[in-house]
Backbone as CSV, one residue per row, in Angstrom:
resi,resn,N_x,N_y,N_z,CA_x,CA_y,CA_z,C_x,C_y,C_z
1,UNK,9.072,21.387,26.297,10.295,20.807,26.825,10.513,21.292,28.247
2,UNK,10.959,20.413,29.112,11.179,20.759,30.504,12.441,21.584,30.646
3,UNK,12.301,22.896,30.898,13.464,23.776,30.970,14.330,23.486,32.174
4,UNK,13.825,22.677,33.128,14.622,22.346,34.289,15.417,21.072,34.112
5,UNK,15.318,20.433,32.939,16.025,19.186,32.688,17.527,19.420,32.745
6,UNK,18.296,18.476,33.326,19.734,18.684,33.505,20.512,18.787,32.212
7,UNK,19.961,18.218,31.103,20.704,18.277,29.854,20.486,19.576,29.095
8,UNK,19.591,20.432,29.564,19.363,21.705,28.895,19.995,22.808,29.729
9,UNK,21.224,23.162,29.392,21.984,24.127,30.180,22.232,25.434,29.435
10,UNK,22.289,25.363,28.107,22.639,26.536,27.314,21.779,26.603,26.057
11,UNK,21.328,27.788,25.698,20.644,28.024,24.432,21.528,28.913,23.568
12,UNK,21.796,28.473,22.358,22.594,29.258,21.413,21.627,29.928,20.446
13,UNK,21.668,31.248,20.390,20.742,32.018,19.551,21.535,32.909,18.598
14,UNK,20.824,33.532,17.683,21.488,34.432,16.747,22.043,35.650,17.484
15,UNK,23.191,36.167,17.049,23.775,37.347,17.699,22.772,38.497,17.757
16,UNK,22.672,39.110,18.908,21.756,40.223,19.092,20.431,39.839,19.710
17,UNK,20.165,38.523,19.796,18.889,38.065,20.349,19.019,37.548,21.784
18,UNK,20.231,37.608,22.318,20.467,37.008,23.628,19.556,37.576,24.717
19,UNK,19.480,38.895,24.800,18.737,39.518,25.890,17.248,39.205,25.802
20,UNK,16.696,39.240,24.608,15.276,38.966,24.437,14.926,37.539,24.850
21,UNK,15.794,36.591,24.525,15.528,35.190,24.837,15.695,34.918,26.333
22,UNK,16.628,35.607,26.961,16.856,35.390,28.407,15.586,35.591,29.218
23,UNK,14.734,36.502,28.779,13.505,36.796,29.520,12.433,35.732,29.297
24,UNK,12.677,34.794,28.377,11.664,33.794,28.046,11.971,32.413,28.614
25,UNK,13.150,32.246,29.201,13.567,30.921,29.674,13.933,30.955,31.150
26,UNK,14.130,29.780,31.711,14.547,29.642,33.101,15.856,30.408,33.314
27,UNK,15.965,31.200,34.370,17.192,31.972,34.609,18.429,31.104,34.807
28,UNK,18.253,29.812,35.078,19.397,28.923,35.234,20.045,28.579,33.892
29,UNK,19.320,28.843,32.799,19.825,28.515,31.464,20.648,29.675,30.917
30,UNK,21.834,29.368,30.452,22.703,30.364,29.840,22.281,30.600,28.392
31,UNK,22.151,31.853,27.998,21.811,32.206,26.622,23.006,32.904,25.997
32,UNK,23.476,32.385,24.873,24.687,32.899,24.244,24.570,32.792,22.731
33,UNK,25.499,33.408,22.024,25.501,33.353,20.562,26.531,32.363,20.026
34,UNK,27.197,31.635,20.912,28.215,30.681,20.484,28.126,29.416,21.329
35,UNK,28.449,28.286,20.742,28.473,27.026,21.472,29.627,27.069,22.471
36,UNK,29.374,26.857,23.759,30.443,26.911,24.762,31.554,25.901,24.485
37,UNK,32.773,26.263,24.784,33.904,25.363,24.569,33.774,24.086,25.391
38,UNK,33.099,24.179,26.535,32.981,23.022,27.429,31.817,22.105,27.068
39,UNK,31.054,22.432,26.028,29.894,21.630,25.658,30.302,20.216,25.253
40,UNK,29.493,19.234,25.634,29.730,17.842,25.245,28.596,17.290,24.391
41,UNK,27.449,18.006,24.376,26.283,17.564,23.611,25.585,18.780,23.026
42,UNK,25.246,18.704,21.741,24.605,19.827,21.050,23.410,19.318,20.259
43,UNK,22.285,20.011,20.405,21.106,19.728,19.593,20.885,20.900,18.647
44,UNK,20.946,20.636,17.339,20.726,21.682,16.336,19.272,21.659,15.899
45,UNK,18.597,22.795,16.027,17.220,22.924,15.536,17.001,24.357,15.065
46,UNK,18.029,24.933,14.442,18.016,26.362,14.110,18.008,26.649,12.619
47,UNK,17.994,25.625,11.774,17.997,25.878,10.338,19.343,25.610,9.694
48,UNK,19.362,25.609,8.375,20.547,25.205,7.620,21.778,26.064,7.906
49,UNK,21.580,27.338,8.145,22.719,28.232,8.375,23.527,27.802,9.599
50,UNK,22.833,27.294,10.614,23.498,26.908,11.860,24.389,25.685,11.690
51,UNK,24.153,24.893,10.658,24.930,23.671,10.465,26.391,24.003,10.204
52,UNK,26.636,24.960,9.316,28.008,25.343,9.027,28.648,26.157,10.132
53,UNK,27.873,27.044,10.745,28.449,27.961,11.727,28.628,27.346,13.106
54,UNK,27.779,26.380,13.482,27.856,25.817,14.830,28.140,24.321,14.864
55,UNK,27.438,23.549,14.033,27.593,22.094,14.077,28.979,21.660,13.631
56,UNK,29.459,22.224,12.547,30.755,21.818,11.978,31.900,22.004,12.975
57,UNK,32.078,23.186,13.558,33.178,23.340,14.524,32.970,22.533,15.802
58,UNK,31.709,22.337,16.205,31.450,21.545,17.413,31.889,20.098,17.218
59,UNK,31.580,19.526,16.071,32.000,18.155,15.779,33.518,18.032,15.813
60,UNK,34.191,18.992,15.230,35.656,18.953,15.184,36.264,18.990,16.584
61,UNK,35.522,19.574,17.559,36.007,19.646,18.938,35.616,18.403,19.733
62,UNK,34.886,17.483,19.112,34.516,16.261,19.809,33.149,16.289,20.445
63,UNK,32.309,17.273,20.102,30.963,17.375,20.658,30.024,16.430,19.907
64,UNK,29.237,15.660,20.644,28.214,14.816,20.016,27.038,15.704,19.631
65,UNK,26.512,15.523,18.409,25.491,16.432,17.888,24.274,15.660,17.395
66,UNK,23.095,16.174,17.735,21.846,15.719,17.149,21.363,16.808,16.206
67,UNK,20.993,16.461,14.986,20.720,17.455,13.956,19.304,17.308,13.402
68,UNK,18.554,18.403,13.403,17.198,18.427,12.856,17.201,18.864,11.389
69,UNK,18.035,19.843,11.053,18.025,20.443,9.708,18.792,19.586,8.712
70,UNK,18.329,18.358,8.517,19.044,17.409,7.672,19.028,17.798,6.200
71,UNK,18.094,18.660,5.807,18.062,19.103,4.413,19.336,19.809,3.987
72,UNK,20.079,20.348,4.946,21.342,21.018,4.629,22.346,20.051,4.022
73,UNK,22.155,18.756,4.264,23.108,17.755,3.778,22.926,17.441,2.298
74,UNK,21.996,18.125,1.640,21.897,17.995,0.188,23.104,18.654,-0.481
75,UNK,23.806,19.484,0.267,25.070,20.074,-0.181,26.172,19.036,0.037
76,UNK,26.636,18.432,-1.033,27.618,17.358,-0.926,28.910,17.777,-0.266
77,UNK,29.318,19.017,-0.487,30.559,19.510,0.128,30.400,19.598,1.637
78,UNK,29.270,20.155,2.080,29.025,20.270,3.518,28.921,18.893,4.159
79,UNK,28.266,17.956,3.497,28.139,16.598,4.016,29.517,15.981,4.249
80,UNK,30.407,16.145,3.292,31.765,15.601,3.424,32.524,16.295,4.551
81,UNK,32.312,17.607,4.691,32.994,18.355,5.753,32.517,17.913,7.129
82,UNK,31.228,17.675,7.270,30.685,17.225,8.549,31.211,15.836,8.904
83,UNK,31.266,14.963,7.920,31.788,13.621,8.162,33.252,13.676,8.592
84,UNK,34.019,14.519,7.908,35.438,14.654,8.248,35.612,15.251,9.644
85,UNK,34.771,16.234,9.984,34.859,16.868,11.298,34.521,15.874,12.405
86,UNK,33.507,15.032,12.180,33.136,14.028,13.180,34.267,13.026,13.395
87,UNK,34.930,12.631,12.318,36.066,11.713,12.452,37.234,12.393,13.162
88,UNK,37.440,13.657,12.837,38.535,14.397,13.476,38.280,14.539,14.975
89,UNK,37.041,14.773,15.341,36.708,14.933,16.744,36.390,13.626,17.445
90,UNK,36.412,12.512,16.689,36.105,11.193,17.253,34.745,11.200,17.955
91,UNK,33.731,11.713,17.239,32.396,11.829,17.807,31.353,11.447,16.766
92,UNK,30.084,11.682,17.062,28.996,11.267,16.179,28.047,12.424,15.873
93,UNK,27.546,12.419,14.635,26.481,13.327,14.220,25.238,12.474,14.002
94,UNK,24.213,12.667,14.844,22.977,11.903,14.760,21.956,12.681,13.918
95,UNK,21.486,12.082,12.838,20.438,12.695,12.025,19.096,12.257,12.598
96,UNK,18.340,13.206,13.142,17.114,12.866,13.845,15.985,12.536,12.866
97,UNK,15.094,11.647,13.276,14.027,11.177,12.394,12.968,12.239,12.139
98,UNK,12.885,13.252,13.029,11.952,14.349,12.805,10.505,13.880,12.801
99,UNK,9.797,14.190,11.721,8.350,13.934,11.664,7.994,12.563,11.100
100,UNK,8.968,11.693,10.904,8.680,10.417,10.254,9.218,9.251,11.062
101,UNK,8.549,8.114,10.972,9.010,6.874,11.578,9.567,5.939,10.515
102,UNK,10.140,4.834,10.964,10.609,3.818,10.037,11.997,4.042,9.481
103,UNK,12.689,5.079,9.922,14.021,5.356,9.395,14.994,4.237,9.742
104,UNK,14.854,3.666,10.953,15.735,2.573,11.338,15.521,1.361,10.438
105,UNK,14.264,1.062,10.102,13.967,-0.071,9.223,14.488,0.174,7.813
106,UNK,14.352,1.409,7.332,14.843,1.741,5.989,16.359,1.589,5.925
107,UNK,17.043,2.063,6.962,18.499,1.949,7.002,18.932,0.491,7.031
108,UNK,18.186,-0.330,7.774,18.494,-1.757,7.810,18.262,-2.398,6.446
109,UNK,17.189,-1.996,5.759,16.874,-2.550,4.445,17.945,-2.185,3.418
110,UNK,18.577,-1.041,3.604,19.651,-0.651,2.688,20.778,-1.676,2.701
111,UNK,21.042,-2.253,3.879,22.084,-3.270,3.968,21.752,-4.504,3.158
112,UNK,20.466,-4.841,3.088,20.045,-6.006,2.306,20.009,-5.700,0.820
113,UNK,19.688,-4.425,0.494,19.605,-4.019,-0.905,18.283,-3.368,-1.228
114,UNK,18.323,-2.118,-1.661,17.128,-1.361,-2.016,17.065,-1.157,-3.524
115,UNK,15.853,-1.255,-4.071,15.648,-0.993,-5.489,15.023,0.373,-5.739
116,UNK,14.095,0.788,-4.868,13.404,2.061,-5.077,12.881,2.589,-3.750
117,UNK,12.951,3.909,-3.598,12.371,4.592,-2.440,11.669,5.846,-2.953
118,UNK,10.393,5.994,-2.598,9.612,7.156,-3.022,8.993,7.807,-1.789
119,UNK,9.244,9.096,-1.621,8.675,9.839,-0.495,7.654,10.844,-1.012
120,UNK,6.507,10.933,-0.330,5.478,11.922,-0.662,5.203,12.780,0.560
121,UNK,5.428,14.079,0.431,5.131,15.028,1.487,3.889,15.822,1.121
122,UNK,2.866,15.736,1.963,1.583,16.370,1.665,1.234,17.284,2.838
123,UNK,1.043,18.590,2.558,0.741,19.551,3.614,-0.357,20.509,3.151
124,UNK,-1.046,21.154,4.106,-2.034,22.167,3.729,-1.361,23.290,2.933
125,UNK,-2.101,23.956,2.059,-1.505,25.000,1.208,-0.719,26.067,1.963
126,UNK,-1.173,26.464,3.165,-0.489,27.538,3.886,0.931,27.153,4.274
127,UNK,1.221,25.857,4.340,2.567,25.410,4.676,3.557,25.700,3.554
128,UNK,3.056,25.927,2.342,3.932,26.149,1.185,4.041,27.626,0.813
129,UNK,3.434,28.498,1.616,3.553,29.936,1.363,5.009,30.358,1.541
130,UNK,5.487,31.173,0.624,6.872,31.624,0.680,7.852,30.681,0.020
131,UNK,7.338,29.677,-0.699,8.191,28.719,-1.407,7.933,28.826,-2.912
132,UNK,8.758,28.171,-3.751,8.532,28.197,-5.203,7.192,27.615,-5.632
133,UNK,6.483,26.939,-4.730,5.160,26.400,-5.082,4.212,27.513,-5.494
134,UNK,4.414,28.708,-4.948,3.546,29.840,-5.264,3.648,30.246,-6.729
135,UNK,4.747,29.872,-7.387,4.922,30.210,-8.793,4.141,29.264,-9.704
136,UNK,3.658,28.145,-9.169,2.957,27.163,-9.973,1.453,27.157,-9.759
137,UNK,1.019,27.549,-8.563,-0.400,27.437,-8.245,-0.790,28.529,-7.256
138,UNK,-2.044,28.977,-7.336,-2.554,29.952,-6.381,-2.976,29.198,-5.121
139,UNK,-2.120,29.231,-4.107,-2.344,28.430,-2.913,-3.604,28.831,-2.156
140,UNK,-3.929,30.107,-2.157,-5.060,30.590,-1.363,-6.407,30.135,-1.911
141,UNK,-6.467,29.771,-3.191,-7.747,29.359,-3.798,-7.750,27.897,-4.231
142,UNK,-6.743,27.161,-3.838,-6.633,25.759,-4.239,-7.796,24.953,-3.657
143,UNK,-8.455,24.163,-4.491,-9.623,23.401,-4.042,-9.410,21.893,-4.092
144,UNK,-8.292,21.451,-4.652,-7.995,20.027,-4.745,-6.487,19.822,-4.588
145,UNK,-6.053,18.619,-4.200,-4.616,18.370,-4.049,-3.853,18.663,-5.335
146,UNK,-2.679,19.280,-5.175,-1.882,19.659,-6.351,-0.421,19.277,-6.102
147,UNK,0.119,18.429,-6.965,1.523,18.032,-6.873,2.361,19.047,-7.644
148,UNK,3.106,19.852,-6.926,3.873,20.918,-7.565,5.354,20.587,-7.721
149,UNK,5.771,19.453,-7.138,7.168,19.044,-7.309,7.243,17.528,-7.418
150,UNK,7.998,17.055,-8.403,8.324,15.644,-8.544,9.754,15.568,-9.063
151,UNK,10.631,15.022,-8.251,12.033,14.985,-8.648,12.867,14.298,-7.586
152,UNK,14.151,14.578,-7.585,15.065,13.927,-6.651,15.010,14.594,-5.279
153,UNK,15.452,13.862,-4.274,15.520,14.426,-2.926,16.487,15.598,-2.876
154,UNK,17.554,15.537,-3.649,18.524,16.639,-3.650,17.878,17.936,-4.138
155,UNK,17.119,17.854,-5.218,16.460,19.049,-5.741,15.364,19.535,-4.793
156,UNK,14.658,18.602,-4.161,13.614,18.990,-3.207,14.211,19.777,-2.045
157,UNK,15.348,19.318,-1.551,16.006,20.004,-0.432,16.524,21.370,-0.846
158,UNK,16.992,21.472,-2.068,17.530,22.748,-2.552,16.422,23.777,-2.741
159,UNK,15.289,23.348,-3.274,14.203,24.270,-3.587,13.288,24.546,-2.395
160,UNK,13.162,23.574,-1.495,12.233,23.690,-0.367,12.949,23.353,0.943
161,UNK,13.970,24.127,1.299,14.808,23.776,2.454,14.073,23.731,3.785
162,UNK,12.987,24.496,3.937,12.273,24.509,5.213,11.198,23.433,5.287
163,UNK,11.023,22.712,4.207,9.978,21.687,4.161,10.516,20.288,3.879
164,UNK,11.777,20.170,3.508,12.248,18.901,2.957,13.263,18.166,3.831
165,UNK,13.320,18.469,5.127,14.244,17.743,5.991,13.922,16.250,6.022
166,UNK,12.644,15.909,6.023,12.256,14.498,6.027,12.758,13.808,4.765
167,UNK,12.640,14.474,3.630,13.100,13.895,2.370,14.594,13.599,2.423
168,UNK,15.363,14.512,3.013,16.804,14.313,3.114,17.137,13.140,4.018
169,UNK,16.437,13.038,5.139,16.701,11.943,6.068,16.392,10.597,5.429
170,UNK,15.265,10.504,4.727,14.918,9.268,4.025,15.982,8.918,2.988
171,UNK,16.423,9.928,2.250,17.421,9.692,1.213,18.739,9.202,1.808
172,UNK,19.186,9.821,2.889,20.459,9.454,3.490,20.391,8.089,4.165
173,UNK,19.187,7.702,4.614,19.019,6.369,5.212,18.896,5.289,4.146
174,UNK,18.488,5.699,2.933,18.207,4.725,1.891,19.111,4.798,0.686
175,UNK,18.549,5.228,-0.456,19.256,5.158,-1.745,20.117,6.367,-2.067
176,UNK,20.085,7.396,-1.217,20.872,8.586,-1.502,20.022,9.701,-2.077
177,UNK,20.582,10.887,-2.129,19.839,12.087,-2.505,19.434,12.124,-3.966
178,UNK,20.199,11.487,-4.824,19.900,11.551,-6.254,18.993,10.425,-6.726
179,UNK,18.951,9.302,-6.008,18.149,8.151,-6.416,16.811,8.062,-5.686
180,UNK,16.612,8.872,-4.662,15.349,8.871,-3.928,14.360,9.812,-4.601
181,UNK,13.177,9.301,-4.941,12.150,10.113,-5.594,11.309,10.854,-4.549
182,UNK,10.986,12.105,-4.849,10.204,12.931,-3.933,9.042,13.567,-4.672
183,UNK,7.886,13.567,-4.006,6.714,14.288,-4.516,6.221,15.193,-3.399
184,UNK,5.982,16.451,-3.715,5.492,17.418,-2.742,4.120,17.912,-3.190
185,UNK,3.168,17.900,-2.253,1.775,18.159,-2.595,1.175,19.205,-1.662
186,UNK,0.475,20.178,-2.247,-0.355,21.109,-1.479,-1.773,20.555,-1.491
187,UNK,-2.314,20.293,-0.295,-3.609,19.611,-0.216,-4.561,20.386,0.696
188,UNK,-5.561,21.057,0.122,-6.505,21.844,0.923,-7.510,20.989,1.686
189,UNK,-7.504,19.676,1.481,-8.479,18.798,2.135,-7.964,18.264,3.471
190,UNK,-6.724,18.591,3.853,-6.164,18.076,5.100,-5.768,19.232,6.019
191,UNK,-5.693,18.953,7.310,-5.244,19.962,8.269,-4.017,19.484,9.037
192,UNK,-3.437,18.374,8.573,-2.211,17.852,9.182,-1.158,17.659,8.101
193,UNK,0.085,17.543,8.524,1.174,17.261,7.595,1.281,15.756,7.412
194,UNK,1.302,15.311,6.173,1.357,13.892,5.851,2.725,13.541,5.275
195,UNK,3.365,12.562,5.885,4.667,12.088,5.411,4.562,10.591,5.135
196,UNK,4.900,10.172,3.934,4.784,8.764,3.571,5.930,8.362,2.655
197,UNK,6.421,7.143,2.849,7.392,6.634,1.878,7.149,5.151,1.645
198,UNK,7.501,4.738,0.434,7.441,3.339,0.031,8.839,2.910,-0.371
199,UNK,9.224,1.719,0.041,10.547,1.194,-0.310,10.408,-0.256,-0.735
200,UNK,11.157,-0.637,-1.770,11.164,-2.000,-2.269,12.602,-2.446,-2.475
201,UNK,12.849,-3.737,-2.264,14.198,-4.249,-2.452,14.301,-5.715,-2.114
202,UNK,15.532,-6.170,-1.929,15.794,-7.575,-1.620,15.086,-7.985,-0.340
203,UNK,14.952,-7.070,0.616,14.325,-7.368,1.906,12.828,-7.635,1.786
204,UNK,12.208,-7.079,0.734,10.758,-7.142,0.574,10.220,-5.763,0.243
205,UNK,9.182,-5.321,0.966,8.593,-4.005,0.723,8.103,-3.416,2.035
206,UNK,8.102,-2.089,2.110,7.559,-1.424,3.291,6.835,-0.147,2.871
207,UNK,5.837,0.193,3.651,5.111,1.439,3.487,4.963,2.078,4.867
208,UNK,5.366,3.333,4.970,5.266,4.066,6.228,4.498,5.351,5.959
209,UNK,3.482,5.626,6.785,2.652,6.812,6.568,2.270,7.415,7.911
210,UNK,2.630,8.671,8.116,2.260,9.392,9.326,1.481,10.640,8.959
211,UNK,0.470,10.950,9.749,-0.256,12.214,9.643,-0.066,12.936,10.967
212,UNK,0.688,14.014,10.939,1.077,14.678,12.184,0.643,16.141,12.177
213,UNK,0.321,16.632,13.343,-0.130,18.014,13.463,1.057,18.972,13.285
214,UNK,0.854,20.062,12.556,1.912,21.071,12.426,2.001,21.901,13.699
215,UNK,3.139,22.549,13.905,3.266,23.480,15.012,2.305,24.640,14.801
216,UNK,1.695,25.107,15.860,0.701,26.176,15.753,1.290,27.449,15.159
217,UNK,2.547,27.752,15.496,3.155,29.002,15.026,4.086,28.806,13.838
218,UNK,4.164,27.567,13.316,5.020,27.306,12.157,4.474,26.113,11.385
219,UNK,3.549,26.333,10.438,2.909,25.226,9.717,3.856,24.427,8.833
220,UNK,5.064,24.939,8.595,6.033,24.203,7.795,6.660,23.050,8.571
221,UNK,6.545,23.083,9.913,7.189,22.087,10.759,6.152,21.274,11.515
222,UNK,6.353,19.962,11.571,5.450,19.075,12.300,5.819,19.041,13.776
223,UNK,4.798,18.975,14.623,5.027,18.961,16.060,5.873,17.763,16.485
224,UNK,5.739,16.643,15.776,6.500,15.448,16.129,8.005,15.677,16.014
225,UNK,8.410,16.625,15.178,9.830,16.942,15.046,10.409,17.397,16.380
226,UNK,9.627,18.179,17.112,10.074,18.654,18.423,10.303,17.477,19.361
227,UNK,9.379,16.524,19.358,9.509,15.390,20.264,10.611,14.438,19.818
228,UNK,10.924,14.441,18.544,12.084,13.691,18.071,13.362,14.256,18.688
229,UNK,13.426,15.587,18.776,14.590,16.231,19.393,14.657,15.932,20.883
230,UNK,13.507,15.974,21.551,13.466,15.662,22.984,13.914,14.223,23.224
231,UNK,13.478,13.308,22.361,13.875,11.906,22.504,15.390,11.757,22.405
232,UNK,16.008,12.479,21.488,17.471,12.416,21.361,18.136,12.841,22.657
233,UNK,17.656,13.922,23.255,18.240,14.402,24.498,18.052,13.378,25.623
234,UNK,16.862,12.844,25.719,16.593,11.879,26.782,17.375,10.589,26.604
235,UNK,17.713,10.270,25.362,18.460,9.040,25.093,19.898,9.110,25.577
236,UNK,20.352,10.295,25.980,21.705,10.451,26.487,21.799,10.113,27.973
237,UNK,20.651,9.922,28.622,20.647,9.650,30.045,20.945,8.165,30.327
238,UNK,21.298,7.895,31.568,21.603,6.523,31.982,20.304,5.730,32.115
239,UNK,20.317,4.491,31.682,19.148,3.638,31.811,18.813,2.937,30.506
240,UNK,17.638,2.348,30.451,17.195,1.630,29.253,16.648,2.633,28.244
241,UNK,17.125,2.557,27.015,16.717,3.467,25.963,16.046,2.672,24.850
242,UNK,14.845,3.090,24.453,14.139,2.428,23.352,13.969,3.428,22.218
């Protein structure tokens, strides 16, 4: 990301990390532990905890927000609070597409009528280290694809919060968290993160499948997620936006 871009003025970090981060960014960028009162645009990419502590009060103050950690919205109470805060602040909360395409088409198809939506998330075994998947299979010796979760998007987000943001976004764009089917797979035969969904309904049928490279320092996150966030920021500028 271009640290000299005019829309990147402040970085909000966890308390106690301000000084360490200041040495890693452009000196023109302010590093703080709180969203400035004068902020008009906020991009959340810090995890579920940041949604309640930073996104919620920012919306209530009228700040427009782009959100990456959509899996946090599997909490129905938090979802309602965010919606109420956005209405109170007369602003918008944008759920970013992250590592998947076709979200706009899925949302449009919902208006026509959806019958079924199934999402399959397939990642190399190392991406599932530190998750409940380790209780079902030995990830380090896995030699063939293994489906360790099949259930609702709500349960996927609850059990795999660092891996299931895409599932939440698909669910919120389509049939909802309880009616969207999710399958999560550890696959030793691939070196990229695979995100795919199928949808059927009155509109017809669609299949969307992306194979995206994971971040080098975080295999749980796809690199395309970063560029989804950059696109949101750039879309705030004057001119033609696609």
